[in-house]
N, CA, C and O of each residue as an XYZ file, in Angstrom:
356
protein
N      79.352     -0.840     52.570
C      78.943      0.213     51.674
C      79.371      1.578     52.197
O      79.789      2.441     51.425
N      79.268      1.772     53.508
C      79.667      3.040     54.100
C      81.139      3.340     53.886
O      81.522      4.498     53.717
N      81.975      2.293     53.891
C      83.405      2.480     53.697
C      83.700      2.981     52.284
O      84.579      3.822     52.094
N      82.971      2.467     51.293
C      83.168      2.904     49.913
C      82.830      4.380     49.771
O      83.537      5.119     49.085
N      81.750      4.811     50.417
C      81.359      6.219     50.375
C      82.433      7.069     51.035
O      82.775      8.138     50.530
N      82.967      6.603     52.161
C      84.012      7.345     52.858
C      85.249      7.506     51.985
O      85.833      8.588     51.929
N      85.650      6.444     51.307
C      86.828      6.513     50.441
C      86.574      7.475     49.290
O      87.439      8.283     48.953
N      85.394      7.394     48.684
C      85.046      8.302     47.592
C      85.075      9.754     48.072
O      85.576     10.629     47.366
N      84.550     10.010     49.248
C      84.550     11.376     49.786
C      85.976     11.839     50.073
O      86.299     13.008     49.859
N      86.826     10.942     50.553
C      88.226     11.290     50.789
C      88.911     11.676     49.482
O      89.697     12.623     49.442
N      88.607     10.933     48.406
C      89.189     11.253     47.101
C      88.717     12.616     46.622
O      89.515     13.410     46.124
N      87.450     12.889     46.767
C      86.903     14.186     46.364
C      87.546     15.307     47.182
O      87.903     16.351     46.637
N      87.690     15.089     48.477
C      88.316     16.098     49.334
C      89.766     16.345     48.925
O      90.207     17.492     48.863
N      90.506     15.274     48.648
C      91.901     15.413     48.224
C      91.979     16.154     46.893
O      92.820     17.036     46.721
N      91.111     15.803     45.956
C      91.097     16.487     44.661
C      90.787     17.964     44.842
O      91.412     18.807     44.200
N      89.845     18.286     45.694
C      89.523     19.694     45.946
C      90.696     20.440     46.570
O      90.932     21.602     46.242
N      91.432     19.785     47.464
C      92.627     20.399     48.056
C      93.681     20.680     46.983
O      94.322     21.730     46.983
N      93.843     19.729     46.078
C      94.822     19.911     45.002
C      94.385     21.046     44.087
O      95.206     21.873     43.691
N      93.117     21.093     43.751
C      92.607     22.172     42.889
C      92.814     23.529     43.540
O      93.131     24.504     42.859
N      92.635     23.598     44.856
C      92.855     24.856     45.570
C      94.309     25.304     45.428
O      94.580     26.476     45.168
N      95.240     24.369     45.600
C      96.662     24.688     45.425
C      96.937     25.102     43.982
O      97.678     26.053     43.732
N      96.343     24.389     43.044
C      96.505     24.681     41.622
C      96.041     26.102     41.328
O      96.758     26.869     40.686
N      94.853     26.453     41.793
C      94.311     27.789     41.547
C      95.096     28.880     42.263
O      95.050     30.045     41.868
N      95.813     28.504     43.315
C      96.654     29.467     44.044
C      98.008     29.662     43.370
O      98.863     30.391     43.872
N      98.194     29.000     42.224
C      99.426     29.181     41.477
C     100.499     28.147     41.743
O     101.606     28.258     41.215
N     100.200     27.156     42.539
C     101.164     26.105     42.853
C     101.016     24.972     41.829
O     100.686     23.838     42.175
N     101.267     25.309     40.568
C     100.965     24.391     39.469
C     101.867     23.160     39.495
O     101.378     22.040     39.345
N     103.160     23.344     39.679
C     104.065     22.183     39.706
C     103.705     21.234     40.835
O     103.682     20.018     40.644
N     103.427     21.778     42.000
C     103.036     20.954     43.147
C     101.709     20.258     42.855
O     101.534     19.086     43.187
N     100.783     20.974     42.238
C      99.488     20.374     41.910
C      99.665     19.206     40.941
O      99.027     18.166     41.103
N     100.522     19.368     39.944
C     100.757     18.279     38.992
C     101.266     17.045     39.724
O     100.779     15.938     39.493
N     102.236     17.228     40.600
C     102.771     16.092     41.356
C     101.667     15.401     42.143
O     101.583     14.174     42.172
N     100.829     16.199     42.773
C      99.768     15.622     43.599
C      98.680     14.978     42.756
O      98.170     13.916     43.114
N      98.311     15.613     41.624
C      97.340     14.986     40.712
C      97.872     13.635     40.238
O      97.152     12.637     40.246
N      99.142     13.615     39.827
C      99.732     12.373     39.316
C      99.766     11.285     40.382
O      99.464     10.126     40.098
N     100.132     11.654     41.606
C     100.164     10.671     42.693
C      98.765     10.120     42.975
O      98.594      8.918     43.183
N      97.771     11.006     42.981
C      96.404     10.570     43.236
C      95.911      9.675     42.104
O      95.220      8.687     42.349
N      96.261     10.016     40.878
C      95.853      9.205     39.737
C      96.539      7.841     39.751
O      95.917      6.834     39.415
N      97.808      7.799     40.134
C      98.497      6.504     40.227
C      97.859      5.617     41.292
O      97.725      4.408     41.104
N      97.470      6.219     42.397
C      96.868      5.452     43.491
C      95.428      5.042     43.182
O      94.937      4.030     43.682
N      94.759      5.847     42.348
C      93.345      5.598     42.046
C      93.106      5.833     40.552
O      92.486      6.826     40.172
N      93.592      4.927     39.711
C      93.540      5.142     38.261
C      92.131      5.226     37.679
O      91.962      5.709     36.560
N      91.141      4.779     38.396
C      89.761      4.857     37.906
C      89.042      6.129     38.351
O      87.869      6.324     38.036
N      89.739      6.988     39.078
C      89.148      8.249     39.546
C      89.359      9.300     38.464
O      90.276     10.119     38.531
N      88.486      9.253     37.469
C      88.650     10.045     36.247
C      88.558     11.552     36.466
O      89.018     12.322     35.623
N      87.989     11.976     37.551
C      87.829     13.411     37.792
C      89.162     14.151     37.874
O      89.196     15.380     37.810
N      90.229     13.429     38.011
C      91.568     14.025     38.071
C      92.031     14.479     36.686
O      92.805     15.430     36.575
N      91.569     13.816     35.646
C      92.154     13.971     34.314
C      92.061     15.380     33.741
O      93.058     15.903     33.242
N      90.898     15.999     33.799
C      90.756     17.324     33.194
C      91.606     18.378     33.909
O      92.350     19.100     33.246
N      91.519     18.492     35.246
C      92.379     19.489     35.893
C      93.872     19.190     35.729
O      94.684     20.113     35.662
N      94.235     17.914     35.665
C      95.632     17.568     35.407
C      96.034     18.073     34.027
O      97.120     18.629     33.860
N      95.172     17.884     33.048
C      95.452     18.375     31.703
C      95.625     19.882     31.660
O      96.508     20.389     30.968
N      94.793     20.597     32.391
C      94.913     22.054     32.444
C      96.246     22.450     33.074
O      96.914     23.369     32.599
N      96.626     21.761     34.136
C      97.905     22.065     34.787
C      99.070     21.814     33.828
O     100.006     22.610     33.760
N      99.008     20.706     33.090
C     100.055     20.442     32.095
C     100.106     21.570     31.064
O     101.192     22.006     30.681
N      98.953     22.043     30.615
C      98.920     23.159     29.664
C      99.656     24.360     30.219
O     100.463     24.984     29.531
N      99.371     24.676     31.463
C      99.969     25.848     32.096
C     101.491     25.741     32.191
O     102.191     26.752     32.251
N     101.990     24.516     32.204
C     103.436     24.301     32.274
C     104.045     24.097     30.881
O     105.237     23.814     30.756
N     103.224     24.241     29.840
C     103.718     24.094     28.475
C     103.923     22.655     28.045
O     104.587     22.395     27.041
N     103.365     21.724     28.788
C     103.481     20.296     28.475
C     102.243     19.871     27.683
O     101.386     19.143     28.183
N     102.169     20.343     26.434
C     100.944     20.204     25.660
C     100.613     18.772     25.267
O      99.435     18.421     25.195
N     101.601     17.943     25.012
C     101.310     16.543     24.667
C     100.680     15.820     25.857
O      99.717     15.071     25.696
N     101.226     16.047     27.042
C     100.647     15.432     28.244
C      99.253     15.992     28.514
O      98.349     15.264     28.926
N      99.089     17.290     28.277
C      97.777     17.907     28.472
C      96.752     17.277     27.538
O      95.657     16.910     27.964
N      97.110     17.154     26.270
C      96.196     16.579     25.285
C      95.844     15.140     25.654
O      94.698     14.721     25.489
N      96.810     14.390     26.148
C      96.552     13.004     26.532
C      95.570     12.934     27.698
O      94.601     12.177     27.646
N      95.811     13.713     28.742
C      94.938     13.676     29.923
C      93.523     14.138     29.569
O      92.543     13.517     29.979
N      93.423     15.219     28.817
C      92.102     15.742     28.469
C      91.386     14.795     27.510
O      90.169     14.634     27.595
N      92.125     14.171     26.607
C      91.513     13.191     25.696
C      90.953     11.999     26.464
O      89.886     11.484     26.129
N      91.676     11.564     27.496
C      91.163     10.470     28.324
C      89.858     10.884     29.000
O      88.909     10.103     29.061
N      89.818     12.101     29.501
C      88.594     12.620     30.118
C      87.457     12.646     29.091
O      86.339     12.216     29.372
N      87.766     13.158     27.903
C      86.735     13.274     26.866
C      86.249     11.916     26.366
O      85.126     11.811     25.872
N      87.066     10.885     26.483
C      86.592      9.556     26.094
C      85.469      9.084     27.017
O      84.653      8.244     26.639
N      85.439      9.631     28.223
C      84.391      9.290     29.192
C      83.235     10.294     29.172
O      82.082      9.943     29.421
N      83.574     11.551     28.871
C      82.587     12.635     28.900
C      82.705     13.470     27.624
O      83.183     14.604     27.664
N      82.270     12.908     26.494
C      82.499     13.565     25.198
C      81.739     14.877     25.008
O      82.059     15.639     24.096
N      80.753     15.153     25.836
C      79.985     16.389     25.693
C      80.484     17.517     26.594
O      79.810     18.538     26.736
N      81.637     17.345     27.194
C      82.209     18.380     28.058
C      82.880     19.423     27.162
O      84.029     19.261     26.750
N      82.144     20.491     26.871
C      82.631     21.484     25.918
C      83.829     22.264     26.439
O      84.689     22.672     25.658
N      83.895     22.476     27.744
C      85.079     23.139     28.303
C      86.325     22.296     28.044
O      87.383     22.823     27.699
N      86.190     20.994     28.214
C      87.323     20.096     27.965
C      87.693     20.093     26.483
O      88.873     20.030     26.137
N      86.694     20.160     25.612
C      86.977     20.226     24.171
C      87.777     21.476     23.832
O      88.719     21.424     23.041
N      87.401     22.590     24.429
C      88.143     23.836     24.214
C      89.555     23.707     24.753
O      90.516     24.109     24.097
N      89.683     23.136     25.967
C      91.021     22.967     26.538
C      91.866     22.024     25.700
O      93.071     22.233     25.559
N      91.257     21.000     25.146
C      91.994     20.091     24.269
C      92.483     20.844     23.037
O      93.633     20.683     22.630
N      91.636     21.648     22.451
C      92.050     22.390     21.251
C      93.207     23.335     21.550
O      94.037     23.598     20.679
N      93.266     23.844     22.774
C      94.378     24.719     23.165
C      95.683     23.957     23.331
O      96.762     24.549     23.323
N      95.579     22.637     23.480
C      96.785     21.816     23.674
C      97.348     21.297     22.369
O      98.481     20.818     22.321
N      96.562     21.391     21.311
C      97.003     20.817     20.025
C      97.759     21.845     19.208
O      98.206     21.547     18.100
Protein backbone atom coordinates (compact mmCIF):
# COMPACT_ATOMS: atom_id res chain seq x y z
CA UNK A 1 0.00 0.00 0.00
CA UNK A 2 2.85 2.38 0.80
CA UNK A 3 4.29 1.89 -2.68
CA UNK A 4 1.00 2.94 -4.30
CA UNK A 5 0.98 6.14 -2.23
CA UNK A 6 4.59 6.82 -3.21
CA UNK A 7 3.81 6.41 -6.91
CA UNK A 8 0.75 8.65 -6.63
CA UNK A 9 2.83 11.31 -4.86
CA UNK A 10 5.51 11.05 -7.56
CA UNK A 11 2.84 11.64 -10.21
CA UNK A 12 1.49 14.66 -8.35
CA UNK A 13 5.02 16.04 -7.95
CA UNK A 14 5.76 15.55 -11.66
CA UNK A 15 2.47 17.20 -12.63
CA UNK A 16 3.25 20.15 -10.37
CA UNK A 17 6.71 20.49 -11.96
CA UNK A 18 5.13 20.52 -15.41
CA UNK A 19 2.55 23.10 -14.34
CA UNK A 20 5.36 25.30 -13.02
CA UNK A 21 7.11 25.15 -16.40
CA UNK A 22 3.78 25.79 -18.14
CA UNK A 23 3.08 28.86 -16.02
CA UNK A 24 6.63 30.09 -16.68
CA UNK A 25 5.78 30.24 -20.37
CA UNK A 26 7.37 26.97 -21.45
CA UNK A 27 4.13 25.86 -23.09
CA UNK A 28 5.56 23.63 -25.84
CA UNK A 29 7.81 21.84 -23.35
CA UNK A 30 4.89 21.49 -20.94
CA UNK A 31 2.73 19.91 -23.65
CA UNK A 32 5.43 17.35 -24.41
CA UNK A 33 5.78 16.52 -20.74
CA UNK A 34 2.01 16.38 -20.11
CA UNK A 35 1.63 14.04 -23.09
CA UNK A 36 4.48 11.79 -21.94
CA UNK A 37 3.05 11.60 -18.42
CA UNK A 38 -0.42 10.85 -19.79
CA UNK A 39 0.93 8.10 -22.06
CA UNK A 40 2.75 6.52 -19.12
CA UNK A 41 -0.23 6.91 -16.77
CA UNK A 42 -3.43 7.09 -18.85
CA UNK A 43 -5.66 6.88 -15.77
CA UNK A 44 -4.07 9.95 -14.15
CA UNK A 45 -6.87 12.27 -15.20
CA UNK A 46 -5.47 15.33 -13.45
CA UNK A 47 -3.28 15.89 -16.50
CA UNK A 48 -6.20 16.46 -18.86
CA UNK A 49 -7.36 19.96 -17.92
CA UNK A 50 -3.93 21.64 -17.82
CA UNK A 51 -3.00 19.82 -21.04
CA UNK A 52 -6.13 21.24 -22.64
CA UNK A 53 -5.23 24.74 -21.50
CA UNK A 54 -1.73 24.35 -22.94
CA UNK A 55 -3.19 23.20 -26.26
CA UNK A 56 -5.44 26.29 -26.25
CA UNK A 57 -2.44 28.53 -25.74
CA UNK A 58 -0.78 26.97 -28.78
CA UNK A 59 -3.92 27.41 -30.92
CA UNK A 60 -4.59 23.66 -31.02
CA UNK A 61 -8.27 24.05 -30.22
CA UNK A 62 -9.48 20.61 -31.33
CA UNK A 63 -6.92 18.91 -29.09
CA UNK A 64 -7.79 21.32 -26.28
CA UNK A 65 -11.50 20.55 -26.60
CA UNK A 66 -10.78 16.81 -26.59
CA UNK A 67 -8.60 16.91 -23.46
CA UNK A 68 -10.95 19.19 -21.55
CA UNK A 69 -13.99 17.15 -22.62
CA UNK A 70 -12.32 14.02 -21.25
CA UNK A 71 -11.76 15.84 -17.96
CA UNK A 72 -15.36 17.04 -17.90
CA UNK A 73 -16.64 13.50 -18.46
CA UNK A 74 -15.14 12.72 -15.05
CA UNK A 75 -15.80 16.07 -13.36
CA UNK A 76 -18.86 17.61 -15.03
CA UNK A 77 -19.29 20.32 -12.37
CA UNK A 78 -15.86 21.88 -12.97
CA UNK A 79 -17.02 25.30 -14.13
CA UNK A 80 -13.52 26.52 -14.94
CA UNK A 81 -13.13 23.58 -17.30
CA UNK A 82 -16.53 24.34 -18.86
CA UNK A 83 -15.38 27.89 -19.55
CA UNK A 84 -12.08 26.64 -20.97
CA UNK A 85 -13.95 24.19 -23.17
CA UNK A 86 -16.17 26.96 -24.51
CA UNK A 87 -13.03 28.93 -25.39
CA UNK A 88 -11.81 25.98 -27.47
CA UNK A 89 -14.97 25.61 -29.54
